[in-house]
Structure formats: structure tokens, C-alpha cells
C-alpha positions as protocol buffer text, in pm:
chain_id: "A"
residue {
  index: 1
  type: MET
  ca { x: 9176 y: 4654 z: -3449 }
}
residue {
  index: 2
  type: SER
  ca { x: 8907 y: 4714 z: -3712 }
}
residue {
  index: 3
  type: ALA
  ca { x: 8543 y: 4777 z: -3640 }
}
residue {
  index: 4
  type: THR
  ca { x: 8272 y: 4557 z: -3782 }
}
residue {
  index: 5
  type: VAL
  ca { x: 8030 y: 4753 z: -3998 }
}
residue {
  index: 6
  type: SER
  ca { x: 7675 y: 4629 z: -4036 }
}
residue {
  index: 7
  type: PRO
  ca { x: 7489 y: 4696 z: -4361 }
}
residue {
  index: 8
  type: LEU
  ca { x: 7207 y: 4946 z: -4348 }
}
residue {
  index: 9
  type: ARG
  ca { x: 6872 y: 4789 z: -4285 }
}
residue {
  index: 10
  type: PRO
  ca { x: 6569 y: 4896 z: -4489 }
}
residue {
  index: 11
  type: VAL
  ca { x: 6357 y: 5151 z: -4309 }
}
residue {
  index: 12
  type: LYS
  ca { x: 6040 y: 4986 z: -4185 }
}
residue {
  index: 13
  type: GLY
  ca { x: 5746 y: 5108 z: -4391 }
}
residue {
  index: 14
  type: ALA
  ca { x: 5963 y: 5259 z: -4664 }
}
residue {
  index: 15
  type: THR
  ca { x: 5821 y: 5147 z: -4993 }
}
residue {
  index: 16
  type: ARG
  ca { x: 6008 y: 5343 z: -5258 }
}
residue {
  index: 17
  type: GLU
  ca { x: 6334 y: 5498 z: -5362 }
}
residue {
  index: 18
  type: PRO
  ca { x: 6327 y: 5872 z: -5435 }
}
residue {
  index: 19
  type: VAL
  ca { x: 6289 y: 5971 z: -5800 }
}
residue {
  index: 20
  type: TRP
  ca { x: 6503 y: 6276 z: -5882 }
}
residue {
  index: 21
  type: LEU
  ca { x: 6394 y: 6529 z: -6143 }
}
residue {
  index: 22
  type: SER
  ca { x: 6584 y: 6808 z: -6316 }
}
residue {
  index: 23
  type: PRO
  ca { x: 6420 y: 7152 z: -6336 }
}
residue {
  index: 24
  type: GLU
  ca { x: 6329 y: 7075 z: -6698 }
}
residue {
  index: 25
  type: MET
  ca { x: 6163 y: 6748 z: -6595 }
}
residue {
  index: 26
  type: VAL
  ca { x: 5963 y: 6929 z: -6325 }
}
residue {
  index: 27
  type: CYS
  ca { x: 5838 y: 7175 z: -6586 }
}
residue {
  index: 28
  type: GLU
  ca { x: 5734 y: 6889 z: -6814 }
}
residue {
  index: 29
  type: ARG
  ca { x: 5541 y: 6740 z: -6521 }
}
residue {
  index: 30
  type: VAL
  ca { x: 5363 y: 7062 z: -6415 }
}
residue {
  index: 31
  type: PRO
  ca { x: 5169 y: 7235 z: -6694 }
}
residue {
  index: 32
  type: GLY
  ca { x: 5244 y: 7607 z: -6725 }
}
residue {
  index: 33
  type: LEU
  ca { x: 5558 y: 7595 z: -6509 }
}
residue {
  index: 34
  type: THR
  ca { x: 5877 y: 7719 z: -6673 }
}
residue {
  index: 35
  type: VAL
  ca { x: 6242 y: 7686 z: -6574 }
}
residue {
  index: 36
  type: GLU
  ca { x: 6248 y: 8064 z: -6525 }
}
residue {
  index: 37
  type: ILE
  ca { x: 5954 y: 8053 z: -6283 }
}
residue {
  index: 38
  type: LEU
  ca { x: 6111 y: 7760 z: -6097 }
}
residue {
  index: 39
  type: THR
  ca { x: 6445 y: 7945 z: -6074 }
}
residue {
  index: 40
  type: ASP
  ca { x: 6270 y: 8257 z: -5943 }
}
residue {
  index: 41
  type: ARG
  ca { x: 6087 y: 8052 z: -5680 }
}
residue {
  index: 42
  type: ARG
  ca { x: 6420 y: 7900 z: -5565 }
}
residue {
  index: 43
  type: LYS
  ca { x: 6580 y: 8246 z: -5538 }
}
residue {
  index: 44
  type: LYS
  ca { x: 6285 y: 8364 z: -5326 }
}
residue {
  index: 45
  type: GLY
  ca { x: 6299 y: 8054 z: -5104 }
}
residue {
  index: 46
  type: LEU
  ca { x: 5954 y: 7938 z: -5210 }
}
residue {
  index: 47
  type: ARG
  ca { x: 5831 y: 7582 z: -5262 }
}
residue {
  index: 48
  type: PRO
  ca { x: 5886 y: 7338 z: -5413 }
}
residue {
  index: 49
  type: ASP
  ca { x: 6183 y: 7217 z: -5208 }
}
residue {
  index: 50
  type: TRP
  ca { x: 6501 y: 7133 z: -5395 }
}
residue {
  index: 51
  type: ARG
  ca { x: 6845 y: 6980 z: -5348 }
}
residue {
  index: 52
  type: LYS
  ca { x: 7178 y: 7110 z: -5471 }
}
residue {
  index: 53
  type: PRO
  ca { x: 7423 y: 6818 z: -5465 }
}
residue {
  index: 54
  type: SER
  ca { x: 7688 y: 7010 z: -5660 }
}
residue {
  index: 55
  type: GLN
  ca { x: 7768 y: 7368 z: -5754 }
}
residue {
  index: 56
  type: LYS
  ca { x: 7579 y: 7351 z: -6085 }
}
residue {
  index: 57
  type: THR
  ca { x: 7318 y: 7083 z: -6017 }
}
residue {
  index: 58
  type: VAL
  ca { x: 6967 y: 7139 z: -5884 }
}
residue {
  index: 59
  type: ILE
  ca { x: 6729 y: 6845 z: -5843 }
}
residue {
  index: 60
  type: TYR
  ca { x: 6379 y: 6793 z: -5712 }
}
residue {
  index: 61
  type: GLU
  ca { x: 6219 y: 6483 z: -5558 }
}
residue {
  index: 62
  type: GLN
  ca { x: 5919 y: 6371 z: -5762 }
}
residue {
  index: 63
  type: GLN
  ca { x: 5692 y: 6294 z: -5465 }
}
residue {
  index: 64
  type: GLU
  ca { x: 5763 y: 6637 z: -5316 }
}
residue {
  index: 65
  type: ILE
  ca { x: 5665 y: 6798 z: -5648 }
}
residue {
  index: 66
  type: ASP
  ca { x: 5342 y: 6598 z: -5650 }
}
residue {
  index: 67
  type: ASP
  ca { x: 5275 y: 6695 z: -5286 }
}
residue {
  index: 68
  type: TRP
  ca { x: 5346 y: 7061 z: -5363 }
}
residue {
  index: 69
  type: VAL
  ca { x: 5103 y: 7061 z: -5655 }
}
residue {
  index: 70
  type: GLU
  ca { x: 4840 y: 6890 z: -5440 }
}
residue {
  index: 71
  type: SER
  ca { x: 4890 y: 7153 z: -5166 }
}
residue {
  index: 72
  type: THR
  ca { x: 4779 y: 7421 z: -5412 }
}
residue {
  index: 73
  type: ARG
  ca { x: 4438 y: 7258 z: -5455 }
}
residue {
  index: 74
  type: HIS
  ca { x: 4137 y: 7488 z: -5447 }
}
residue {
  index: 75
  type: VAL
  ca { x: 3791 y: 7351 z: -5384 }
}
residue {
  index: 76
  type: GLY
  ca { x: 3499 y: 7516 z: -5557 }
}
residue {
  index: 77
  type: ARG
  ca { x: 3178 y: 7600 z: -5378 }
}
residue {
  index: 78
  type: ALA
  ca { x: 2865 y: 7406 z: -5459 }
}
residue {
  index: 79
  type: SER
  ca { x: 2602 y: 7615 z: -5631 }
}
């Protein structure tokens, strides 16, 4: 007896597929960031978040990179 498998339904409200970036692509996106700095941040467990789908592969989700950069925003004081 085989089970019937239903296809996955789109998540309600989901509007986009994730865009995956290599460390080099992240550094191209964020001025002043280098692969060495990004590697050091990973080793220290600091943001941005990353994925490691294989032993030698590290990837980042583009929206999470954008959110991380936005979280570092500093607002100046009015003079």
C-alpha cells in the first residue's frame, strides 16, 4: 500500500524565493567588508547569519544581509 503525497502548497504571504550569496558576493554588496572580516565574524559567531550546506560551502541569504546592514544604522542628532 503506497501513501499519496500532496505537493507542497505555497506559503501564504510568501512573495519571494531566497537569493543565496557567496562570501565574495556579500563583500561586493557591502562596501568595506572583506572575506577575511566575514570569516572572522563567522568564527566568532557574530552576524550576519550564514548557512553551510556542505563541508566547504558557506552561503548567505541576501535579505538577511540587507537586514543586518540596516540593523547597524546610526541616526545623527539634529543640531
